[in-house]
Each structure stands twice: as C-alpha cells, then as structure tokens.
C-alpha positions as CSV (number, residue, x, y, z in Angstrom):
1,M,-27.9,-54.7,36.7
2,K,-28.7,-51.3,37.1
3,G,-25.3,-51.2,38.8
4,M,-23.4,-51.9,35.7
5,S,-23.0,-49.0,33.6
6,S,-23.5,-49.7,29.9
7,P,-20.9,-48.2,27.6
8,R,-22.6,-44.8,25.9
9,R,-24.1,-45.5,22.7
10,R,-22.8,-42.8,19.9
11,T,-25.9,-41.2,19.2
12,H,-25.7,-39.3,15.5
13,R,-27.7,-35.8,14.8
14,P,-29.1,-36.2,11.7
15,A,-29.7,-32.4,11.5
16,L,-26.0,-32.2,11.9
17,I,-25.3,-34.7,9.4
18,V,-27.0,-33.0,6.8
19,L,-25.8,-29.8,7.7
20,T,-22.3,-31.4,6.9
21,V,-22.6,-33.3,3.8
22,V,-24.4,-29.8,2.5
23,A,-21.3,-27.7,3.7
24,A,-19.1,-30.3,2.0
25,A,-21.1,-30.5,-1.5
26,A,-21.3,-26.7,-1.3
27,C,-17.5,-26.8,-1.1
28,L,-17.4,-29.0,-4.0
29,A,-19.8,-27.5,-5.6
30,L,-17.5,-24.0,-5.2
31,A,-14.5,-26.0,-6.3
32,W,-15.7,-27.5,-9.2
33,W,-17.1,-23.9,-10.2
34,Q,-13.5,-22.4,-9.7
35,W,-11.9,-24.8,-11.8
36,T,-14.4,-24.2,-14.5
37,R,-13.7,-20.2,-14.5
38,F,-9.8,-21.8,-14.4
39,E,-10.1,-23.1,-17.7
40,S,-11.9,-20.6,-19.2
41,A,-10.6,-17.6,-21.4
42,S,-10.6,-15.4,-18.6
43,G,-9.1,-17.9,-15.8
44,T,-6.3,-16.6,-13.6
45,G,-4.2,-18.5,-11.3
46,Q,-6.5,-16.7,-8.4
47,N,-9.3,-19.2,-9.9
48,L,-6.4,-22.2,-9.9
49,G,-6.1,-21.8,-5.6
50,Y,-9.4,-21.4,-4.8
51,A,-10.2,-24.3,-6.9
52,L,-7.4,-26.6,-5.1
53,Q,-8.7,-24.6,-1.8
54,W,-12.7,-25.3,-1.8
55,P,-12.0,-29.2,-1.2
56,A,-9.5,-28.6,1.9
57,F,-12.7,-26.7,3.1
58,A,-14.5,-29.8,2.8
59,V,-12.0,-32.3,4.0
60,A,-12.0,-29.8,6.7
61,V,-16.1,-30.2,7.3
62,I,-16.0,-33.5,8.0
63,Y,-13.2,-33.3,10.1
64,A,-14.3,-31.3,12.8
65,Y,-18.0,-33.1,12.3
66,R,-16.0,-36.3,13.4
67,R,-14.0,-35.0,15.7
68,F,-17.4,-33.6,17.4
69,V,-18.5,-36.9,17.4
70,V,-15.6,-38.8,18.8
71,L,-15.3,-35.9,21.8
72,E,-19.0,-36.0,22.3
73,S,-19.5,-39.9,22.9
74,D,-15.8,-40.8,24.7
75,P,-16.0,-38.0,27.6
76,E,-12.3,-39.9,28.6
77,E,-10.9,-38.5,25.3
78,A,-12.7,-34.9,25.6
79,R,-10.9,-34.8,29.0
80,K,-7.4,-35.0,27.6
81,V,-8.2,-32.6,25.1
82,A,-9.0,-30.2,27.8
83,E,-5.8,-30.9,29.9
84,K,-3.8,-30.4,26.6
85,S,-4.9,-27.3,25.8
86,R,-5.2,-26.2,29.3
87,V,-3.2,-22.7,30.1
88,D,-2.7,-21.8,33.1
89,E,-0.9,-18.7,32.8
90,I,0.1,-16.5,29.8
91,P,4.3,-17.1,29.5
92,E,6.3,-14.0,29.9
93,G,6.9,-12.0,26.9
94,I,4.1,-13.4,24.6
95,L,2.0,-10.2,24.7
96,P,3.0,-6.7,24.1
97,E,3.8,-4.0,27.1
98,R,1.0,-2.5,27.7
99,P,1.2,1.8,27.0
100,T,0.8,3.1,30.5
101,T,-0.6,6.6,30.9
102,P,0.6,9.2,33.4
103,S,-2.9,10.0,35.3
104,A,-3.7,13.8,35.4
105,A,-3.1,14.1,39.2
106,A,0.1,12.9,38.0
107,L,0.7,15.4,35.4
108,A,-0.5,17.9,37.5
109,D,2.2,17.6,40.6
110,L,5.0,17.8,37.8
111,D,7.0,21.4,38.6
112,P,7.4,22.8,35.1
113,R,10.9,24.3,36.0
114,A,12.1,21.4,37.2
115,D,10.7,19.5,33.4
116,K,14.0,19.7,31.5
117,A,13.0,18.1,27.9
118,L,10.2,21.1,28.5
119,I,13.0,24.2,29.3
120,E,14.6,23.0,26.6
121,Y,11.6,23.0,24.2
122,N,10.8,26.6,25.2
123,R,14.4,27.6,24.7
124,Y,14.3,26.1,21.1
125,L,11.0,28.0,21.0
126,A,12.7,31.5,21.7
127,E,15.1,30.9,19.6
128,L,12.6,30.7,16.6
129,R,11.3,33.7,17.8
130,A,14.7,35.3,18.0
131,A,15.5,34.5,14.9
132,D,11.9,35.5,12.8
133,A,12.0,38.6,15.2
134,P,14.3,41.1,12.9
135,E,12.3,39.4,9.5
136,S,9.3,40.6,10.9
137,Q,10.5,44.4,11.7
138,S,12.1,44.9,8.2
139,T,8.9,43.3,6.3
140,D,5.9,45.4,8.6
141,S,5.6,48.2,6.0
142,T,5.5,45.7,3.1
143,P,2.0,44.3,2.4
144,S,2.0,40.4,2.9
145,S,-0.2,38.1,1.4
146,K,-0.8,36.3,4.8
147,G,-2.2,38.6,6.6
148,T,-0.7,40.1,10.0
149,Q,0.6,37.4,12.0
C-alpha cells in the first residue's frame, strides 16, 4: 500500500509549545503586575489599561501558535490563505505620488529669460534694492552697529 497516501500526522514541536506557554505566562504575569500597580496608591489609569491589554497579548500568542499548527499541517488551508492574501497589483490611488525632481541636465537646459517666476523674483529683488537705496545713502555718514553692508 505504498501508493496510498496517508493523512499527514500533526507534529507538535516541544520547543514551540514551551515558547508559547512561557510567552503566555509572561503576558499574564505582566497583567497581574500591572493590576497590582493599578491598585496601589500610585496606580494610574495607564496601569489599568496595561492590566487589561496583557491578557489580550497572551490570547494572541496562543492563537498564533494554533494558527501556525493548522497551516503547517493542512496544505489546503495554507493554499486558501495564500490565495486570499495574494495581491497581484497595488490599486491606483492607494500610495502617495512620488515627488519628481528634475535632473541636472533638464535644469541646465532651461532658459533663464523664459522663466517667468525667475523674472518676477528678480524684479521683486530689484524693487527691494531700490527701496533700500535712498535709506542707505542717507545713513552712510552715521556709524552702524551692524558694520558695513
């Protein structure tokens, strides 16, 4: 009867079971510790929150172990999970657009005379300089604490 395939026997790994038990016990011990801290004179609501959160972590550890065992022993279940979670393509609009930076060659090819923003900025700088020019001529004879400008 070599041709017939026997169902896979579930194998439990002792080290994994010990890890699961230790992790769950540690989570429950931390929950107890946080509960005693909450009941103490210096206890806060944060301690209560942690005291309620740690048992949930213990349950998560046990669930993860159980799910691992099921997926390891049942290839059909593992295939179903893989099919369900497979993403062929990221849908449009999920990710933010990547910022684009022009290359140095593209920037070198720009004609500064055709750049309206640059022309407007240079005009603004010229207006500022013209507005400062009369003030700087009248104050040239008085010493300034800022030094020469």
